[in-house]
Structures are given as C-alpha cells and as structure tokens.
C-alpha positions in Angstrom: 0.0 0.0 0.0 2.9 2.4 0.8 4.4 1.8 -2.6 1.1 2.4 -4.3 0.5 5.7 -2.5 4.1 6.8 -3.2 3.8 6.0 -6.9 0.5 7.9 -7.0 1.9 11.1 -5.6 5.0 10.8 -7.8 2.8 10.6 -10.9 0.6 13.5 -9.7 3.6 15.7 -9.2 5.1 15.0 -12.6 1.7 15.5 -14.3 1.2 18.7 -12.3 4.6 20.1 -13.4 3.9 19.3 -17.0 0.4 20.8 -16.8 1.8 24.0 -15.1 4.1 24.7 -18.0 1.3 24.4 -20.5 -1.0 26.5 -18.3 1.6 29.2 -18.1 2.0 29.3 -21.8 -1.7 29.5 -22.5 -3.0 31.6 -19.5 0.1 33.3 -18.2 2.5 33.0 -15.3 0.1 34.3 -12.7 -2.4 31.4 -13.4 0.3 28.8 -13.3 1.6 30.0 -9.9 -1.9 30.5 -8.4 -3.3 27.2 -9.4 -0.3 24.9 -9.3 3.1 26.1 -8.2 1.9 28.2 -5.3 -1.2 26.1 -4.4 -1.6 24.3 -1.0 -2.2 20.9 -2.7 1.0 21.1 -4.7 3.1 21.8 -1.6 1.2 19.1 0.3 1.9 16.6 -2.5 5.6 17.2 -2.2 5.4 16.8 1.6 3.5 13.5 1.4 5.9 12.3 -1.3 8.8 12.8 1.1 7.0 11.1 4.0 5.9 8.0 2.0 9.4 7.8 0.5 10.9 7.6 3.9 8.4 5.0 5.0 9.1 2.9 1.9 12.8 3.0 2.5 12.4 2.1 6.1 10.0 -0.8 5.2 12.6 -2.2 2.7 15.4 -1.7 5.2 17.7 -0.1 2.7 21.3 0.0 4.1 23.3 1.0 1.0 25.0 4.3 2.2 25.0 6.0 -1.3 21.4 5.2 -1.8 20.4 6.5 1.6 22.5 9.6 1.1 20.9 10.2 -2.3 17.4 10.1 -1.0 18.4 12.1 2.0 19.6 14.8 -0.4 16.2 15.0 -2.1 14.6 15.4 1.3 17.0 18.2 2.2 16.4 20.0 -1.1 12.7 19.8 -0.7 13.0 21.0 2.9 15.0 24.0 1.7 12.4 24.7 -1.0 9.7 24.6 1.7 11.6 27.0 3.9 12.0 29.3 0.9 8.3 29.1 0.1 7.1 29.9 3.6 9.8 32.3 4.9 11.4 34.1 2.0 10.4 37.6 0.7 11.0 39.3 -2.5 10.1 42.5 -4.3 11.3 45.4 -6.4 13.2 48.5 -5.4 12.9 51.5 -7.8 15.2 54.4 -7.2 16.1 57.5 -9.2 19.6 59.0 -9.5 20.4 60.9 -6.3 17.4 59.4 -4.5 17.7 57.4 -1.3 15.3 54.6 -0.3 15.1 52.2 2.6 12.0 50.1 1.6 10.9 48.0 -1.3 7.7 46.9 -2.9 6.9 43.3 -1.8 5.5 41.0 -4.5 3.9 37.6 -4.1 4.9 34.5 -6.1 2.3 35.4 -8.7 3.8 39.0 -9.0 1.0 40.6 -7.1 1.9 43.7 -5.1 1.6 43.2 -1.4 2.7 46.5 0.1 6.1 47.8 1.2 8.7 46.3 3.5 11.5 48.0 5.4 15.2 47.3 4.6 17.8 47.2 7.4 19.8 49.7 5.4 19.2 52.4 2.8 20.2 52.6 -0.9 21.2 55.7 -2.9 21.6 55.5 -6.7 24.8 57.4 -7.8 24.5 56.4 -11.4 23.1 54.0 -13.9 24.7 53.2 -17.3 24.7 50.6 -20.0 28.0 49.1 -21.1 28.2 48.1 -24.8 30.3 45.7 -26.7 33.1 47.8 -28.3 32.0 49.5 -31.5 28.4 48.2 -31.4 25.0 49.1 -29.9 24.7 45.6 -28.3 24.4 45.8 -24.5 27.2 44.0 -22.6 26.0 44.8 -19.1 23.5 47.0 -17.2 25.3 48.6 -14.2 23.8 50.4 -11.2 26.4 52.3 -9.0 24.9 52.6 -5.5 25.8 53.8 -2.0 24.6 51.7 0.9 24.0 53.5 4.3 23.9 51.5 7.5 23.8 53.9 10.4 27.0 55.8 10.3 28.6 53.3 7.9 28.7 54.0 4.2 29.7 51.6 1.4 29.8 52.0 -2.4 28.8 49.0 -4.5 28.0 48.0 -8.0 25.0 45.9 -9.0 25.0 44.4 -12.5 24.1 41.2 -14.4 25.8 38.3 -12.7 27.0 40.6 -10.0 24.6 40.9 -7.1 25.0 42.8 -3.8 24.4 41.0 -0.5 23.9 42.6 2.9 22.2 41.3 6.0 20.5 38.5 4.2 19.1 40.7 1.4 20.3 40.2 -2.2 20.0 43.0 -4.7 20.0 42.1 -8.4 19.7 44.3 -11.5 16.2 44.0 -12.9 15.4 46.9 -15.3 16.0 50.6 -15.8 14.1 53.8 -16.7 14.0 54.9 -20.3 15.8 58.2 -19.5 18.7 56.2 -17.9 18.3 58.2 -14.6 16.6 55.4 -12.6 17.0 51.7 -12.0 14.9 48.9 -10.6 16.6 46.3 -8.4 15.2 42.9 -7.4 15.2 42.4 -3.7 15.3 38.8 -2.3 15.6 37.7 1.3 16.0 34.0 1.9 18.6 33.6 4.6 17.6 30.0 5.6 16.2 28.4 2.5 19.2 29.0 0.2 21.8 27.4 2.5 19.6 24.4 3.2 18.9 23.9 -0.5 22.6 24.2 -1.3 23.4 21.6 1.3 20.9 19.3 -0.4 22.4 19.9 -3.8 25.8 19.2 -2.4 24.6 16.0 -0.9 23.1 15.1 -4.2 26.4 15.5 -6.1 28.3 13.6 -3.4 25.8 10.7 -3.2 25.7 10.3 -7.0 29.5 10.3 -7.2 29.6 7.6 -4.5 27.0 5.6 -6.4 29.2 5.7 -9.5 32.5 5.0 -7.8 31.8 2.6 -4.9 33.2 -0.8 -5.5 30.1 -2.6 -4.4 27.6 0.1 -5.5 24.8 -0.4 -7.9 26.6 1.1 -10.9 29.7 -1.2 -10.4 27.3 -4.1 -10.4 25.8 -2.9 -13.7 29.3 -2.5 -15.2 30.2 -6.1 -14.2 27.0 -7.3 -15.9 28.0 -5.3 -19.0 31.5 -6.9 -19.1 29.8 -10.4 -19.2 27.3 -9.4 -21.8 29.7 -7.5 -24.1 32.9 -9.3 -23.3 32.9 -11.2 -26.7 33.0 -8.9 -29.7 31.8 -11.6 -32.0 28.6 -11.9 -29.9 28.0 -8.2 -30.4 28.4 -8.7 -34.1 26.0 -11.6 -34.3 23.4 -9.9 -32.1 23.4 -6.8 -34.2 22.7 -8.9 -37.3 19.7 -10.4 -35.6 18.4 -6.9 -35.0 18.8 -5.5 -37.8 19.8 25.6 -62.9 22.6 28.1 -64.9 22.5 31.9 -64.9 24.1 34.8 -66.6 23.9 36.8 -63.4 27.7 36.4 -63.1 28.0 39.2 -65.6 26.4 41.6 -63.0 28.7 41.2 -60.1 32.3 41.8 -59.1 35.1 39.3 -60.0 36.1 36.7 -57.4 39.5 38.4 -56.5 37.8 41.8 -56.0 35.1 40.1 -53.9 37.9 38.6 -51.7 39.4 42.0 -51.1 36.0 43.5 -50.3 35.1 40.6 -48.0 38.1 41.2 -45.8 36.9 44.7 -44.9 35.0 45.1 -41.6 31.4 45.9 -40.8 29.2 46.3 -37.7 26.7 43.5 -37.9 24.5 41.7 -35.5 25.9 43.6 -32.5 29.5 42.9 -33.3 32.3 44.0 -35.7 33.1 41.2 -38.2 34.3 40.9 -41.8 32.1 41.8 -44.7 32.5 38.2 -45.8 30.6 37.1 -42.6 27.9 39.8 -43.2 27.5 38.6 -46.8 27.4 34.9 -45.7 24.6 35.6 -43.2 22.8 37.7 -45.8 22.8 35.0 -48.5 21.9 32.3 -46.0 18.9 34.2 -44.8 17.4 34.9 -48.2 18.6 31.8 -50.1 19.2 29.1 -47.5 22.8 28.5 -48.6 26.0 30.6 -48.4 26.6 30.7 -52.2 24.5 31.0 -55.3 25.1 29.5 -58.8 28.9 29.3 -58.1 29.1 32.8 -56.9 30.4 33.6 -53.4 28.4 35.3 -50.7 30.3 38.6 -51.2 29.6 38.5 -55.0 25.9 38.0 -54.3 25.9 40.9 -51.8 27.8 43.1 -54.2 25.3 42.2 -57.0 22.4 43.4 -54.9 24.3 46.6 -54.0 25.6 47.6 -57.4 23.2 45.8 -59.8 20.1 45.8 -57.6 17.5 45.9 -60.4 19.0 42.8 -62.2 19.5 40.8 -59.0 15.9 41.5 -57.8 14.8 39.6 -61.0 16.9 36.6 -60.1 15.1 33.6 -58.5 17.2 33.6 -55.3 14.6 34.1 -52.6 13.8 30.8 -50.9 10.2 30.2 -50.1 9.9 27.5 -47.4 6.3 27.7 -46.5 3.9 25.4 -48.5 0.9 27.6 -47.9 2.6 30.6 -49.6 3.9 28.4 -52.4 0.4 27.2 -53.1 -1.2 30.6 -52.8 1.2 32.3 -55.2 2.2 29.2 -57.3 5.9 29.3 -56.4 8.1 26.3 -57.0 10.5 27.0 -54.2 12.5 30.0 -55.3 11.4 33.3 -56.7 12.8 36.8 -57.5 12.5 39.6 -54.9 10.5 41.6 -57.5 7.9 38.8 -57.5 6.3 40.4 -54.5 6.4 44.0 -55.9 3.6 44.5 -58.5 2.6 48.1 -59.3 -0.6 46.8 -61.0 -2.0 45.7 -57.7 -0.8 48.6 -55.5 2.9 47.8 -55.1 3.8 45.4 -52.3 1.5 42.4 -52.6 2.3 41.1 -49.1 1.1 44.3 -47.5 -2.5 43.3 -46.9 -1.5 40.0 -45.4 1.0 41.7 -43.1 -1.7 43.9 -41.8 -3.8 40.9 -41.1 -0.8 39.3 -39.3 -0.3 42.4 -37.1 -4.0 42.4 -36.3 -3.7 39.0 -34.8 -4.1 36.4 -37.6 -1.2 34.1 -36.9 -2.2 31.0 -38.9 0.4 29.1 -40.9 0.1 31.2 -44.1 0.4 34.6 -42.3 3.4 33.4 -40.3 5.1 32.4 -43.6 4.2 35.8 -45.1 5.9 37.5 -42.1 9.0 35.3 -42.6 9.2 36.3 -46.3 8.7 40.0 -45.4 11.6 39.7 -43.0 13.9 38.4 -45.7 12.7 41.1 -48.1 13.4 43.8 -45.6 17.0 42.6 -45.4 17.3 43.0 -49.1 15.7 46.5 -49.1 18.0 47.6 -46.2 21.1 46.4 -48.2 20.0 48.2 -51.4 19.3 51.4 -49.4 22.8 51.0 -47.7 21.4 51.3 -44.2 22.9 48.0 -43.2 26.4 48.8 -44.5 27.8 50.1 -41.2 31.4 50.1 -42.5 32.8 53.5 -41.4 34.0 53.9 -37.7 33.8 57.2 -36.1 35.1 58.1 -32.6 32.8 60.3 -30.5 33.0 60.8 -26.7 35.5 58.0 -26.4 33.0 55.6 -28.1 33.4 54.2 -31.6 30.3 54.3 -33.7 30.1 52.5 -37.1 28.2 54.5 -39.7 26.6 53.7 -43.0 27.1 55.8 -46.2 23.5 56.9 -46.3 22.9 58.1 -42.7 23.1 61.6 -41.5 26.7 62.3 -40.3 27.0 63.0 -36.6 28.4 66.3 -35.2 32.1 66.5 -34.7 33.0 64.5 -37.8 35.5 66.2 -40.1 34.3 67.4 -43.5 36.9 65.2 -45.2 35.7 62.1 -43.4 32.1 63.0 -44.0 32.6 63.4 -47.7 34.6 60.1 -47.9 31.8 58.1 -46.1 29.1 59.6 -48.3 30.9 59.2 -51.6 32.7 55.8 -51.1 30.0 53.6 -52.3 29.0 56.0 -55.1 32.5 55.7 -56.4 32.4 51.9 -56.1 29.1 52.0 -58.0 30.7 54.1 -60.8 33.6 51.6 -61.0 31.2 48.7 -61.4 29.3 50.4 -64.2 32.6 51.2 -66.0 34.0 47.7 -65.2 37.0 49.4 -63.7 37.8 46.9 -61.0 41.4 48.1 -60.6 40.0 51.4 -59.3 37.4 49.4 -57.3 40.2 47.7 -55.5 42.0 51.0 -54.9 38.8 52.4 -53.2 38.5 49.3 -51.2 42.0 49.8 -49.9 41.1 53.4 -49.0 38.1 52.1 -47.0 40.4 49.6 -45.3 42.9 52.4 -44.4 40.0 54.5 -43.0 38.8 51.5 -40.9 42.3 50.9 -39.5 42.8 54.6 -38.7 39.5 55.1 -36.9 38.4 51.6 -35.8 40.8 51.3 -32.9 40.1 48.5 -30.4 36.8 47.7 -32.0 38.6 46.0 -34.9 38.9 42.2 -34.4 42.3 40.6 -34.5 43.8 38.7 -37.5 43.1 35.4 -35.7 39.4 36.2 -35.3 39.2 37.3 -39.0 40.9 34.0 -40.0 38.6 32.0 -37.8 35.6 33.8 -39.4 37.0 33.1 -42.9 37.4 29.3 -42.1 33.8 29.1 -40.7 32.5 30.9 -43.8 34.5 28.7 -46.2 34.3 25.2 -44.7 30.8 23.9 -44.0 31.8 21.7 -41.0 28.2 20.8 -40.2 27.2 19.9 -43.7 30.3 17.7 -44.2 30.0 15.9 -40.9 26.3 15.2 -40.8 26.5 13.5 -44.3 29.7 11.7 -43.4 28.6 10.5 -40.0 25.2 9.2 -41.2 26.9 7.5 -44.2 29.5 5.9 -42.0 26.9 4.9 -39.5 25.0 3.0 -42.2 28.2 1.5 -43.6 29.2 0.2 -40.2 25.9 -1.5 -39.8 26.3 -3.1 -43.2 29.9 -4.2 -42.4 28.8 -5.7 -39.1 26.3 -7.8 -41.0 28.8 -8.8 -43.6 31.4 -9.7 -41.1 29.8 -13.0 -40.2 29.6 -14.1 -43.8 32.3 -16.0 -45.5 32.6 -13.6 -48.4 35.4 -11.0 -48.3 35.8 -11.7 -44.5 39.3 -10.4 -44.3 38.4 -7.2 -46.2 35.4 -6.6 -44.0 37.6 -7.0 -40.9 40.0 -4.5 -42.2 37.2 -2.1 -42.8 35.8 -2.7 -39.3 39.2 -1.8 -37.8 39.2 1.4 -39.8 35.8 2.5 -38.5 37.1 3.8 -35.1 39.8 5.8 -37.0 37.0 7.3 -39.1 35.3 8.3 -35.9 38.5 9.9 -34.6 38.8 11.9 -37.9 35.2 13.0 -37.6 35.6 14.0 -34.0 38.8 15.9 -34.7 37.1 17.8 -37.6 34.2 18.7 -35.3 36.6 19.7 -32.6 38.4 22.0 -35.0 35.1 23.5 -36.0 34.1 24.2 -32.4 37.5 25.7 -31.5 37.4 27.9 -34.6 33.9 29.1 -33.7 35.2 29.7 -30.1 38.0 32.0 -31.5 35.6 33.8 -33.8 32.8 34.5 -31.2 35.1 35.1 -28.2 33.2 32.9 -25.8 32.6 29.1 -25.3 30.1 28.2 -28.1 27.2 27.0 -26.0 24.9 30.0 -26.1 22.2 29.0 -28.5 20.5 26.0 -30.0 22.8 25.6 -32.9 25.9 25.6 -30.8 24.5 23.2 -28.2 23.6 20.8 -31.0 27.2 20.8 -32.2 28.5 20.3 -28.7 26.1 17.4 -28.0 27.3 15.7 -31.2 30.9 16.2 -30.1 30.1 14.7 -26.7 28.5 11.7 -28.3 31.5 11.1 -30.5 33.9 11.4 -27.6 31.8 9.0 -25.5 31.7 6.5 -28.4 35.5 6.6 -28.7 36.0 6.1 -25.0 33.6 3.1 -24.8 33.9 1.3 -28.1 36.6 -1.2 -26.9 34.2 -2.6 -24.3 31.0 -1.9 -26.3 31.9 -2.1 -30.1 28.3 -1.2 -31.0 28.8 2.3 -29.5 30.7 3.3 -32.6 27.7 2.6 -34.7 25.4 4.4 -32.3 27.9 7.3 -32.2 28.0 7.8 -35.9 24.2 7.6 -36.3 23.3 9.8 -33.3 26.0 12.4 -33.8 24.9 12.6 -37.5 21.3 13.1 -36.5 22.3 16.0 -34.1 24.4 17.6 -36.7 21.5 17.2 -39.2 19.2 19.0 -36.8 21.8 21.8 -36.4 22.1 22.0 -40.2 18.4 22.6 -41.0 17.4 26.2 -41.2 15.4 26.1 -38.0 18.7 26.8 -36.3 20.6 30.0 -37.1 24.4 29.5 -37.3 24.9 33.3 -37.2 27.4 34.4 -34.5 26.2 37.2 -32.2 27.1 38.7 -28.9 26.2 37.1 -25.6 23.3 38.6 -23.8 24.4 40.2 -20.5 22.9 37.5 -18.3 24.8 34.8 -20.3 28.1 36.5 -19.8 29.1 34.3 -16.9 31.7 31.5 -16.5 28.9 29.3 -15.1 27.4 29.3 -18.6 29.9 26.9 -20.1 30.0 24.7 -17.0 26.2 24.4 -16.7 25.5 23.8 -20.4 28.4 21.4 -20.9 27.3 19.2 -18.0 23.6 19.2 -19.1 24.6 18.4 -22.7 26.7 15.4 -21.5 23.6 14.2 -19.7 21.4 14.7 -22.8 24.0 12.9 -25.0 24.1 9.9 -22.7 20.3 9.7 -22.5 20.1 9.9 -26.3 22.4 6.9 -26.6 20.3 5.0 -24.1 17.3 5.8 -26.3 19.1 4.3 -29.3 19.7 1.2 -27.2 16.0 0.8 -26.4 14.9 1.7 -30.0 17.2 -1.0 -31.3 15.9 -3.5 -28.8 12.3 -2.8 -29.8 13.2 -3.2 -33.5 14.7 -6.6 -32.8 11.7 -7.6 -30.8 9.3 -6.6 -33.6 11.4 -8.6 -36.1 11.3 -11.7 -33.8 7.5 -11.2 -33.3 6.9 -11.1 -37.0 8.8 -14.3 -37.5 6.7 -15.8 -34.7 9.6 -17.6 -33.2 12.2 -17.1 -30.4 15.6 -16.1 -31.6 18.3 -16.8 -29.0 20.7 -14.1 -30.3 17.9 -11.6 -30.5 16.8 -12.3 -26.9 20.4 -12.0 -25.7 20.7 -8.7 -27.6 17.6 -7.2 -26.0 18.9 -8.2 -22.6 22.4 -6.8 -23.4 21.1 -3.6 -24.7 19.2 -3.1 -21.4 22.5 -3.5 -19.5 24.2 -1.1 -21.9 21.4 1.4 -21.4 21.8 1.2 -17.6 25.6 1.8 -18.0 24.7 5.0 -19.7 21.7 5.9 -17.4 23.5 6.1 -14.1 26.1 8.7 -15.1 23.5 10.6 -17.2 21.4 11.1 -14.0 24.5 12.2 -12.1 25.4 14.8 -14.8 21.8 16.0 -15.1 21.4 16.4 -11.3 24.8 18.3 -11.2 23.8 20.4 -14.1 20.5 21.4 -12.5 22.4 22.3 -9.3 25.0 24.5 -11.1 22.1 26.1 -13.0 20.4 26.9 -9.7 23.7 28.5 -8.4 23.9 30.6 -11.6 20.3 31.7 -11.2 20.9 32.7 -7.6 24.0 34.7 -8.6 22.3 36.4 -11.5 18.9 37.3 -10.1 18.8 36.1 -6.5 16.5 33.1 -7.0 17.9 29.6 -7.3 14.6 28.3 -8.6 11.8 30.2 -10.5 9.7 27.5 -12.1 10.8 28.6 -15.6 9.6 26.0 -18.2 13.1 24.8 -19.0 13.8 24.3 -15.3 10.5 22.5 -14.8 11.0 20.2 -17.7 14.6 19.4 -16.7 13.1 18.3 -13.3 10.5 16.3 -15.1 13.2 14.6 -17.1 15.3 13.9 -14.1 12.3 12.4 -12.2 11.1 10.4 -15.2 14.5 8.8 -15.9 15.2 8.4 -12.1 12.3 5.8 -12.0 14.3 3.5 -14.4 16.9 2.7 -11.8 14.3 1.4 -9.3 13.9 -2.0 -10.7 13.8 -3.6 -7.3 10.9 -1.4 -6.1 9.3 -1.6 -9.6 9.8 -5.2 -10.8 8.5 -4.5 -14.3 11.6 -2.5 -15.1 13.7 -5.7 -14.6 11.9 -7.2 -17.7 14.1 -6.1 -20.7 11.3 -5.2 -23.1 9.2 -3.4 -20.5 12.3 -1.4 -19.6 13.1 -0.5 -23.2 9.5 0.6 -23.8 9.7 2.8 -20.7 13.0 4.3 -21.7 11.7 5.0 -25.2 8.7 6.9 -23.8 10.9 8.7 -21.3 12.9 10.1 -24.2 10.0 12.3 -25.1 10.5 14.3 -21.9 14.0 15.0 -23.0 12.8 16.1 -26.4 10.3 18.4 -24.7 12.9 19.8 -22.4 15.3 20.7 -25.2 13.1 21.3 -28.3 9.6 21.7 -26.9 10.4 24.5 -24.4 12.5 26.4 -27.1 9.9 26.3 -29.9 6.6 25.9 -28.0 6.7 27.2 -24.5 9.4 29.9 -24.4 10.7 31.3 -21.2 14.0 32.6 -19.9 15.9 29.5 -21.2 14.4 29.5 -24.7 17.4 29.7 -27.1 15.7 28.7 -30.3 
C-alpha cells in the first residue's frame, strides 16, 4: 500500500509540473503559480511524497549508504524549498539617480503587489549606465552604482548582471531601468535559511551520485560487471546486431572573385559585433537563399550584386520560399525573385494586406510564412538602401560608432571624413558600371585604411578574422552530418557482412578502420568548435545551434571512450551524432554568430551547459539502445519464433542502457544544481519555475524511475524497460526542443 501511494503522488507531481508549463503558456505566469506552483495541494503533495518515500525505504530496510544519502539529499532539497516558500520575501526597489530609499515593494509568487517592506539599510543611486560591446550598440552589461548607508557606515557598491549585492541576508539584483537612464529597478530577495539548506541538499546530491558511480560494491559497479559479461565477446555483439537488424548569366552583373575577396576582408558592424564583410555577406545570403553561395558565386559576390546591380538581381530567382501555404497561394516552386512580391498593377507590395492581417492577430500558418518572407525582403531592401552597410567607424566621446554611407553624419566628424563616407559607395558603383575593377580595389583599400585609422580597439584581431573566414569557407556541419550518417549506415552493413564467409578479411580491415574514421570526424568537429570559439570570443554553447554541435561532439567522444568494451557504441555514435548535426544543419537553427546577452556573460554558462549536454548525450544513446531492442523484438515477433541471439541482444542492450543511465542522471542532477547557483548569482533566486527548469526536473524524475527495478519489478523485464526508456525520451525532447519552440521562457534559445 505504501508503494502504491508513493507512486500515485509521484505521478501526480510529474503531471502537475507538465500541466503547469502548458497552463503558463496559455493563460500566463500568474495562473500557473496561483493554481499549481503556489497552491496548497502542490506543496502538500511534495510533503507527502517525502513522508511516504521515507516510509518505503524504512520498510525495505535499505542499508546502502550511497542510496540513503541520495534520497536524503532529495529530502533536504525539498526542505530548503519549503523554507524558501514559507519564509522568503522578494520584491522590487525602484530608485532614481540621487534618491535614497530604505524600503521595497513586496510581491507575491504570482507577481501581485503586497505593500512595502523596510530594509535594514538604505540605498542611494549614484549612477546607472549601460555598457556596450566595443563598436556596437549591443548591451554587454547593465550597471547600477549605489551607495549603501547602514547607520554611520557607508559603502559603495555595484549591481549588474551576474553581480549581485548581498547585505544582512538581502540580495540586490539588476532587474530593469528607466528609459531616461536616470533610474533603476533592483530585485530584492531575502531567503537567509532556504538557500543554504537547499545548497546543502544539492551538495549531498552530487556527493551521493559520485559515490553511487565510484563505490566498488555500489549499484553502478554491479551494472558494469554485468556489462562486461554481456559484451565481453566482440563476436557476440556482431551476431546480435545482425539479428536486430539551374545556370544563370547573373555572373555578368557582379564583381570578380578576386575583387570580392578584397571587399570581403573589410569590416562591418553586424548583429551587434564587428566582423568581416564576408561574414555579413554569408549571413545575408543564408537568410534569403538558404545557402552561403548562389550559382557558383560567393556570398560577397551576391551581396555586391544586390548593392551595385540591384535591379538585375531583384529579378533573379534567389529568394527561398519555405512555406507550403505561400507556395500554393502564389504558385511558387520554391525560389522566386525579390520583385515577384512587388507589383505596381495591384498597388505595389503584394504582401502588404496579409502583413496587416498578421499584425491584427491572424497568426495562422500562411500569415506566419508571409511574415517570414517579409523579414527576408526587408534585409534585401536595407542592403539596397545602404542602411545595413555600417562600415565606417567614427570616434565620439571615447566611443566608436560605425556609420553607414546613407545616414546623417554626426556632429564632430570632419568634412573630409564626412565626404569620404558619403561618396565611397557611389565611387564603387561608378567603377562597377565602367567595369574598372582596378580602381574598385583601390577604393576598397582606401576604406580599409579608414577603418584601420578610426576603428581602434573595435577591430577584431587577425586570428578572429581568419577563424571567421574558415567558418564561412568550410561547411563543417554539412560535411559531418553527411559523413557520419553515411559511416553509421556502412558500419551496420559491415557488421552484417562480417559474419559471412565472403570477403571476410576485407570486412575485418574495414571494421578496424571505423574507429579511426570516428577519430577523424571528432577531430574535424573539434576544429570547427574551436574555430567558432575563437571567432565569437566565448565558449560556443549560447544557442540551439551551438549546443547541438556540442552534443554531437560529446556523443563522438563517448563513443571513442567506450567502443573497446562496447563495439556497438561506434555505430550508435555515428548515427546519433549525425542526427544531431543534421538537426543543427536545418534552417530552423541559425548558425549566425552574435554577442552574448548580459545575463549569459558568466563563467557558469559553459559549466552548466556542458554538463547538461553530456547528460542529454548519454540519455540519447540509451534511447538508441532501447529503440534497437524494440526493433529486434518486432522482427522476432513477426517471425513468430524465439531467436536466441535476439533475446540476448535485448537483454544486453538493457544493460548497456543502464551503463549510460547512471552517469547521465549524475550529470543531469549536477547540471541542475549549477544552473540553480547561476540563477541565484544572476537574479537572486535559485529556482523560479521557468519552463526549462521545470521540464529538466520532469526529465530527471522520469529517468530516475528507471533505476528502481527492485521497487518496480516490471523494469527488470528487458522489453518493458526498453518501452519505458523510449517513452521517457519524449520528456528530454520536450525539455530541449519543446520548451524552445513551443513554451518559451528565460531559457528559450531557439
């Protein structure tokens, strides 16, 4: 009865968590916190879960120290959460420059105002300012300089993103600021008891999981010994797997390749950073065409074509139309000219009426596709107008601004520089019309000299420029996803052929070469990630595209580390890393490099994301194990007979899945803990029920069930275990993809 009640509350909590994220998306945060997160029954459910868990462990007389410590850590974490829920206070402190305040506006968990509370000290705002990335208008940090008065004591301090101020149990975090830059709003959080208790629980969680993995007689070591027996014979692995298993004349209206190369090495302010014109052109062509080149022409040649031969290029079928609804409505095959959507006979811009409908609330599939096409067209129009060509640096008030040739020149700029900026592209245009590309290159060099003279520290280094060039030239993702999927398929075929008598020696040689191919693929992906790191200036884990690459890299490394004991891991590694790279390759994910948002500019970013991605990679491999086992079972069922090798394979794949599951849970738990620390450092709350946080918890709880095969005997049955693990994988998909593309939130990096 105890176990039944325990399981019931466990299911209720997981279902409530999932329902809360959907309720928040549809009805808003207030409703989610009112009806679920902050409700009495939700808190009571957690309390009863702890009580019945303790009763069940006592009833089963569990003596394993790592297991006891692990479950104790959960109880301590929940105790800390309860203390935070009942004793903490939070609110907002708005203060203007020169003003002093000693109270803040208290808000409830739903954001409702609940009056004012006194601070044990007073705050005076000296100044507020926004720090920008050099030479750009992208914010790097939001900074409040304050003076703290405590009786006769006085202290100056700074509050900014990832830099909170702590005094007498109160934590002040940067929240927002006034439009006139003369006021700031700080988040105030007081949780002197809940935070340390929760931190102790998280620390116990990490320690207990480490012990569970390392203890000689612990559960994980037992699984490893089972795995050595199941996978000790490479030939058995081999046998088991077998049981389972158009031209254009547009080139005349653009600049030559060598001239394009010179132009591409110039610099431009783009996407909040200073980069090469080649990078700007590559992003431009990718956005409108889907690829980084067009009919054998480089991205810079395409960009130059639109700048200097705009009328001709607007008649070229280069604009990619992805949406089927728009294709059907306008009878488009897939690509069309920019001028297709400009028809004077029907009033000019034919998408105009549909855009009005979109802005008025019609967000069906067709209108979303129209909005996407309009965004691409606006990029073309801005380029033709010259407003996006921010290629001329100007120093004003110790700040470097990058100007376009068509904008109004700021005060303080010399008449010579003003004339040069305004006339540079007009001169280049004249050179193009006269086909005088020698003079074109000379003007390009003049622009380069101007940039060198005025760009100062905003100009990237030669190493960064080279890294950008490599990324623009070598399509790492395209090469690797095709190569890895192909090699994964070939390795399956070779494993099948290995047991045949034909060309056995040749097949064995090929099988020996497969790990070396994985090494080569991993090295190439490593080179791509390092190159991107150099180009962007931070560890490349800040968006969906980068985390997909990193996950693929982790999978390859894990495959190489484990293939000697589990040869099938190389096959899984090729297929799964190829699939992750394929996902990153599709145009749903933008490979464009940008600046880090201020809240992401923390050393905890790379630690948190890398640990979480390792966990996701391991869980993805365990999913492949279960999917393979289900496929083998279906084949056996269709043949309506038992197959000894197939049965052994299903059992062995369960063991391999468990080998992957234990460390994945350890990494996921540790990653959640580090994320909580980061949240506490950034905005004073270690847990805010953000959809990504909530679904990470759901994933952790769902996969955690799979290691309780003694309490839940059905998990000891190989096929039932594989079915459960296959279904559990959908929580991981929801955590990574579903939150990004469906629910949103602070962690949405789609």
